[in-house]
C-alpha positions in Angstrom: 78.0 -15.8 10.4 75.9 -12.9 11.5 73.5 -13.1 14.5 70.4 -11.3 15.6 71.7 -8.8 18.2 70.2 -6.7 20.9 73.2 -4.5 21.6 73.0 -1.3 23.8 73.1 1.8 21.8 76.3 3.0 23.5 78.1 0.1 21.8 76.9 1.0 18.4 77.1 4.8 18.3 79.9 6.5 16.4 81.5 3.3 15.2 82.1 1.8 18.7 83.9 -1.6 18.6 81.1 -4.2 18.4 83.6 -7.1 18.5 85.0 -5.9 21.9 81.4 -5.9 23.3 80.7 -9.3 21.9 83.9 -10.7 23.5 83.1 -9.2 26.9 79.7 -7.5 27.4 80.5 -6.7 31.0 83.0 -4.0 30.0 80.3 -1.7 28.7 80.3 1.6 30.6 77.3 2.6 32.6 75.3 5.6 31.5 75.8 8.7 33.5 73.0 9.6 35.9 72.9 13.1 34.3 71.6 11.6 31.1 68.2 13.1 30.3 66.9 10.1 28.4 63.6 8.5 29.4 64.0 6.1 32.3 61.9 3.2 33.3 60.4 2.6 36.8 63.6 0.8 37.9 65.7 3.9 37.2 67.5 2.5 34.1 67.2 4.1 30.7 64.8 2.6 28.2 67.5 1.3 25.8 65.4 -1.4 24.2 63.2 0.9 22.1 64.3 -0.3 18.6 63.1 2.8 16.8 65.2 5.0 19.1 68.2 2.7 18.6 67.9 3.0 14.8 67.3 6.7 14.8 70.4 7.3 16.9 72.7 5.2 14.8 75.3 7.0 12.7 74.2 7.0 9.0 77.1 4.8 8.0 75.9 2.0 10.5 72.2 2.1 9.6 72.7 0.1 6.4 74.0 -2.8 8.5 70.6 -3.4 10.2 67.5 -4.9 8.7 64.0 -4.0 10.1 62.3 -7.0 11.8 58.5 -7.1 11.7 56.6 -9.2 14.3 54.5 -10.9 11.7 54.7 -14.6 10.7 54.8 -15.6 7.1 53.2 -18.9 6.4 55.1 -21.9 5.1 52.3 -24.4 5.5 48.6 -24.0 6.0 47.3 -20.8 4.5 46.2 -18.1 6.9 44.6 -14.7 6.5 46.9 -11.8 5.7 47.0 -9.2 8.4 48.5 -5.8 7.6 51.8 -5.1 9.4 52.6 -1.9 11.1 55.0 0.4 9.4 57.1 0.6 12.5 59.3 -2.4 12.9 59.4 -4.2 16.3 63.2 -4.4 16.1 66.3 -4.5 13.9 68.6 -7.4 13.0 72.3 -6.9 12.4 72.5 -8.5 9.0 74.7 -6.5 6.6 74.5 -9.2 4.0 70.7 -8.5 3.6 70.9 -4.7 3.3 67.7 -3.4 1.6 65.6 -6.3 2.9 63.1 -6.6 5.7 62.9 -9.6 8.0 60.1 -11.6 9.6 59.4 -15.0 11.2 58.5 -18.2 9.2 55.6 -20.3 10.5 54.7 -23.8 9.3 56.6 -26.6 7.7 55.8 -26.5 4.0 59.3 -25.3 3.1 60.9 -27.9 5.5 63.7 -29.2 5.1 65.1 -26.1 3.5 63.5 -23.4 5.7 62.6 -24.5 9.2 59.6 -23.3 11.2 60.7 -20.4 13.3 63.4 -19.3 10.8 64.0 -15.6 10.1 63.4 -14.8 6.5 65.0 -11.8 4.7 62.7 -10.6 1.9 63.1 -8.0 -0.8 60.1 -6.3 -2.3 59.7 -6.8 -6.1 57.9 -3.8 -7.6 57.4 -5.3 -11.0 55.5 -8.6 -10.8 55.8 -9.0 -14.5 59.3 -10.5 -14.3 59.4 -13.5 -12.0 62.6 -15.5 -11.6 61.0 -19.0 -11.7 62.3 -21.6 -9.3 63.1 -19.0 -6.6 61.4 -18.8 -3.2 59.0 -15.9 -2.8 56.7 -14.5 -0.2 53.5 -14.2 -2.2 50.7 -12.0 -0.9 47.2 -12.7 -2.1 43.8 -11.4 -1.0 43.5 -13.1 2.4 46.8 -15.0 2.3 50.6 -14.7 2.6 52.6 -17.8 1.7 56.2 -18.7 1.3 56.6 -20.9 -1.8 58.7 -21.6 -4.9 57.1 -20.0 -8.0 57.1 -22.0 -11.2 55.5 -21.3 -14.6 52.1 -22.6 -15.6 51.0 -23.9 -19.0 48.7 -20.8 -19.0 51.0 -17.7 -19.1 48.4 -15.8 -17.0 49.0 -18.2 -14.1 51.8 -19.4 -11.9 52.2 -22.5 -9.7 53.2 -22.2 -6.0 55.2 -25.2 -4.8 56.3 -26.3 -1.4 59.6 -27.9 -0.5 57.7 -30.4 1.7 56.0 -32.6 -0.9 53.1 -33.5 1.5 51.7 -30.1 0.5 49.9 -29.9 -2.9 50.9 -27.4 -5.5 48.7 -24.3 -5.8 47.7 -22.7 -9.2 47.3 -18.9 -8.9 46.3 -16.2 -11.4 49.2 -13.7 -11.7 46.7 -10.8 -11.5 45.7 -12.1 -8.0 49.2 -11.5 -6.6 49.0 -8.3 -4.6 52.6 -8.2 -3.5 55.7 -10.2 -4.2 58.9 -10.5 -2.1 61.9 -12.4 -3.2 63.5 -14.4 -0.3 67.1 -13.3 -0.4 68.1 -15.5 2.5 67.0 -17.0 5.9 68.5 -18.0 9.2 67.2 -21.3 10.4 66.9 -21.6 14.2 68.9 -24.7 15.1 68.9 -24.4 18.9 66.5 -22.9 21.5 
């Protein structure tokens, strides 16, 4: 099973052996003092800049990482939608979700399938005309972003947003009100702190 990793760039560049690093991180070699990279006040290189990490990865390794945005998608009470920055706050090693973006799930309306705090991997659906009913989607409406199942409505111009947790009521939405639609390709539930 894949994990979210914060691995020093030296381990990732040019196909370095990630498994060796995971087995014993202490064996990573120190960066030479002659390195001209930006250093923090404590004298160490700033290796935790996710954008720099990603830019410096070999092209054949970039596809193994999924951008992570520090935005919570709501699975519960509906909240105002805030635009996210185009620069991700990090990257998650998740080759099985190549082509997706990831973000944090908030709320319990999708519990006991998707837990609060889970990382969701979502794929942008360009054509909202073709919805695969019964699947979980991130639905972006004017003022809201919600994680729900989508089911057909008796009126073909509408859909029904349904929670896994049955204490939440179903929500009827006009299809034309859906601004953006993302298919949930997968998720990692957090099972320990």
